[in-house]
C-alpha positions in Angstrom: -108.4 106.0 45.9 -104.7 105.4 46.6 -102.2 105.9 43.7 -101.4 102.4 42.4 -98.1 103.6 41.3 -97.2 105.1 44.6 -96.8 108.5 43.1 -97.6 112.1 44.4 -98.9 113.6 41.2 -102.1 111.4 40.9 -102.5 108.7 38.2 -99.6 109.4 35.9 -99.1 105.9 35.1 -102.6 105.4 33.9 -101.8 107.4 30.8 -101.3 104.0 29.4 -105.1 103.3 29.5 -106.3 107.0 29.1 -108.6 106.5 26.1 -111.1 103.9 25.2 -109.6 101.4 22.6 -113.0 101.1 20.9 -114.4 104.6 20.8 -111.4 106.5 21.7 -113.4 108.5 24.4 -110.9 109.9 27.2 -111.2 108.1 30.4 -111.4 110.0 33.8 -108.4 108.6 35.8 -110.6 109.0 39.1 -113.0 106.2 37.6 -110.5 103.8 37.4 -111.2 100.9 39.9 -108.3 99.3 41.7 -109.6 95.6 41.8 -106.6 94.0 43.3 -102.8 94.3 44.3 -100.4 91.8 44.8 -96.5 91.9 44.8 -96.5 95.7 43.7 -98.8 95.1 40.8 -102.3 96.2 40.5 -105.3 94.8 38.7 -107.4 97.9 37.3 -110.4 98.1 35.5 -111.8 101.0 33.5 -115.5 101.2 32.0 -116.1 103.6 29.1 -119.0 106.0 29.8 -119.7 106.3 26.2 -119.7 102.7 24.8 -119.8 100.5 28.0 -116.8 98.5 26.9 -114.2 97.6 29.8 -110.5 97.5 30.0 -109.0 95.2 32.4 -104.9 95.9 32.9 -102.1 94.7 35.3 -99.9 97.4 36.0 -96.4 96.7 37.4 -94.0 99.2 38.3 -90.4 98.6 37.1 -86.9 100.1 37.3 -87.7 101.7 33.8 -91.4 102.7 34.3 -94.6 101.0 34.3 -95.4 97.7 32.5 -98.9 96.9 31.6 -100.9 94.2 30.1 -104.3 95.0 29.1 -107.5 93.8 27.3 -110.8 94.9 26.2 -113.8 93.0 28.0 -117.4 92.9 28.3 -117.0 91.7 31.9 -118.1 94.1 34.8 -115.3 94.8 37.5 -117.5 92.4 39.9 -117.4 89.5 37.1 -113.6 90.1 36.7 -113.2 89.5 40.7 -115.5 86.5 40.6 -113.6 84.6 37.9 -109.9 85.8 38.7 -109.3 83.1 41.4 -110.8 80.3 39.6 -109.0 77.2 38.6 -107.0 77.8 35.3 -108.3 76.2 32.2 -105.9 73.6 30.7 -105.0 72.5 27.0 -106.8 69.2 27.9 -110.0 71.1 29.0 -109.8 73.1 25.7 -109.4 69.9 23.7 -112.4 68.3 25.7 -114.8 71.0 24.8 -113.9 70.9 21.2 -114.2 67.4 21.0 -117.6 67.6 22.6 -118.4 70.4 19.9 -117.4 68.2 17.0 -119.2 65.2 18.4 -122.5 67.0 18.3 -121.7 69.0 15.2 -121.7 72.3 16.7 -118.6 73.9 14.9 
């Protein structure tokens, strides 16, 4: 797998997500899946082998190091790829759903 940060020493930049945020099990960097690349940024996915939680993160190299934004998810890498290019949910969409739930006493 190519190094998403363009370094010769392996996955140095992935120390950011080196442990599962749920159970603290150490991730093996070689198990990291690079799901997508665009404009120098990389969408990565790691699934914990112990608790099965997933972490999806965007890594972007900057002049000062690596910037990352990540979150814990129960989605698989395939599900992330399936949903990532769908249209965005607007504030109006959220309000419409909330109204529907309120109308049907679902809250």
